[in-house]
N, C-alpha and C positions, 0 to 999 in steps of 0.2 A: 368587436362583437364578443359577447360573453358566451363562453362554452363551458357547460358543466358536465362532468363525467359521472356517470352513475357508478356507485360503488356496490350497490346491491339491487336486485330486482326480485319481486315476489309476484306470483301469478295465481289467479284463480278464475275459473270460468263463471260467467254470469249470463243471463238470458240474452242480453243485447250485444254481447261481445266479450272481449277478454279484459279482465280487471288486473292491472299491474301496479307496481309502485317502484319508486327509485329514491335514492338518498340525495338530499340537497344540504351538504355540509352539516349533517346530523339531523336534519328534518326530513321525515319521510312523506313523500307526496304520492297519493294514490290517484289512478286515472283509469278511465275506460278507453279501450281501443276497439273500434267497431269498423269493420271493412265494408266497402260499398257492395251492394248486391246488384246494382245496374252494371251493364257491361262497359259503359264508357265512363272512365274515371274522370272526375272533375277536380281532383286535388284533395286537400285536407281542410276540414272545418274544425277549428278549435271552439269548444263550447265552454263558457265560463259562467258558473251558476251564481245565484244570489245569496244574500245573507240568510243564515239559518237553514239553508237548503243543502243539497248535494247533487252529484251528477245524476242520480237516479230520479230523485223527486223533480228536478228542474227539466231534465232532458229525456230520460228514458220513459218514465211513466206518461208524460204528455205526448209521446210518440215522435218527438223531434229526431231522435237518433234513427229510428226506422225511416222517417220521411227523408232525411238527408242521405242515408245509405241507399234508399231506393232511387234517389235522384242522381246518384253517382259520386257522392262525397264520402271519403273516409272521415270518420269522426274520432277526435281525441277530446275527452271530457274529463278534466281533473276534478277531484274533490279539493277545493281550496283549503289552504292551511286553516286549522280550527274547525273543520267540517268533515263530515262523512268518515271515510277510512284513513284520512290523512292525519298527521300529528297535530296536536292541539296545544300550543303554548299558551300560557296565561299572562304573558307580558304584552301590554298594548303596543309597545314598540315593534313587536314582531309582525304587526298587521298593517304597517304603513302601505298605502296603495302601490307605490313604486316597487316595494318588495314583492307584493303579490303579483304584479305584472311581470316581474322577473321570473317568478315561478312558471308562468305560462311559457315564457321564452325558453327557459331551461328544459321544459318538457319537449318543446320543439327541437332543441338541440339534442336531447336524449334520443329522440326518434329520427334524427337526421333530416328534419324538415326545414328547408330554407325559407319557405314563404307559405302563408296560409291565409284563408279567410277566417275571421274571428267574430263570434257572436257572444255577447255577454248580456245577462239580464240583471237589472237593478245594480247591486254592488258589483256584479260581474261586468256590467256595462262600463262602470267607472274604471275597473281594472283594464278592460279592453281599450278604452281611450288612452290611458296612461301608456299601455304597451304600444299603441300606434304612434303616439307622440315620441316615445323614446327610441323606437326601432322601426322607422318607416319602411326600410327595405325588406322587413320580414313580414309585413302585413299587406295582403292584397286588397282586402276590403274589410269594413267593420259593420256590424249590426248592433246598435245600442238599444236593447229592449228594456222597457220599464224605467227609463231614465231620460228626462228632458233637461231643461235649463238648470235643474238642481245639480247637474255636473259642474256648473260654473258658479251658481249662486245658491246658497242655502244648504249645501252639503248633502241633503237627502234625508236619510233616516235620523230621527231626533235622538239626542243623547239619552233621553229618558228610557229608551229601549234597553240600554245597558243596565239601568237600575231595575227594569222589569225582569231581566234575566236573573238578578240577584234577590228579587223579592221572595218571601217565604212560600208564596203560593199564588196561583192565578187569581184566587178570590181576593187577594190583597190589593189588586190593581183595579183602577177605575177608568183610566184613559183607554179608549177603544183601540187605538193603534198599538199601544203597549200590550194590551190583552191579546190582540191578534198575533203579534210576533212571539209572545210568550207561549201561546197555545201552539203555534206552528213549530217553535223550537222543541217543545215537549213532545209533540206528535212524532217528530223525526229523531227522537232520542239523542239530542245534542248535548254536548258538554257546555252548560250555560255559563260557566266561568270563562271559557274560551270565547264564547260569543260576546260576552260583556267586554272583554279585552279587545275583540275585533271592532266593535262599534267605537270604542274610545280611540283606537289606534288608526282607523282607516278614514279619517275625516278630511282628507286632502281634496282640494278642488283644482281645476284647471282654469287659467285665465282665458278671456276672450281671444287674446293674441295667440295663446297656445292652441286653442281650438282651430284658429284660422290657419295654423301651420300643418294641420293633419290633412294631407292632400289626397289620400286614397278615397275611393267611393265609400259613402257612409249612409246608412239607413237608420233613422231614429223611429222606433216603433213603440208607441205608448197607447194604452187603453184610454178611451174618452172619458172614463169614470175613475181615472187614477189620480188622486190628489197628492201622492207621494213623489211621483216622478218629476213634476214641473212641466212647463210648456215644451212640447217637442219642436214646435215651429221656431221658437226662439233659439233653441240649440242648433237645429239644422241650418238656420240662417248664418251661424258662425262658421260652419264647415264649408270649405270651397266646393265640395262635391256632395253636399248633404241633401237628403230627401227625407220626407216624413211619411210614415205609414200609421194612420190612425186605426186603432182596433176598436170597432164600435161596441158601445155598451159593456165594456169590460173594465174591471178595476185592476189594482196592482197584482193581485193573486191570480185572477181568472183569465187575464190576458195571455198568460204563458202558453197555454195549450190551444189557443184559439185558431180556427182554420184560416181566418183572414191574416193572422200573423204568419202562419206557415206559408200560405200561397204568395203573400206579398214579399216575404223574404226570398223564396225561391225565384220569383220573377226578378228581384233585385240581383241576386247572385248570377243568374243566367245572362243578365244584360251587362254586367260590369265587365270591363276589358280583361 
């Protein structure tokens, strides 16, 4: 078991909880720590955001943190490396998915959490799956949001998004997916060179056999109008305890805060052992 010791911690108060950071061998990782407001604690939920997002955009603003806190979960939500308040290397090798999964594990170690439920969205779902594969004893259940069989086939976000991050302007782009992510990145004030490196460095997939070895309860939640994620049913069929949650009439962006996604995830979490 990998144990990382924090060498420094910085704290600031934010509306949804306390924002902290710690040092990972020279790379600073920021995260939100939000305590449950319900009297009965249900453990810890790790929330792993998607590409070009951050903990606030993916989880605070769509009211996920409040929803989970009110249902009894403590929430830890990191800003992935290259995003938000975390450090932003420009080397693609720094963004290999196994490394980003280890970041989540080290945050758990930093907080003394032996086992947690983990939910990731899009790139965060890929990170979540890698974490569950590498450290099964630390993951109670997983929710893979915004990612279907592209976790195994097709990688997910196209490499052209990296080029879009480096384009001189939004107006220079014609591809609608590239324009969408460039606009999203600019709106969130991202370091676009770091995001380009992230796209190029995080293109690892899992095999069908590796998916079959993830034995914890797993929910695959994808919008019915999401062409980016891939088929959720094909992915769930590879998981020994996989289930599908279809989010009606939602695309990759708008599925995140949908009430069906929230209620279905809560039902899944309450029913898992």
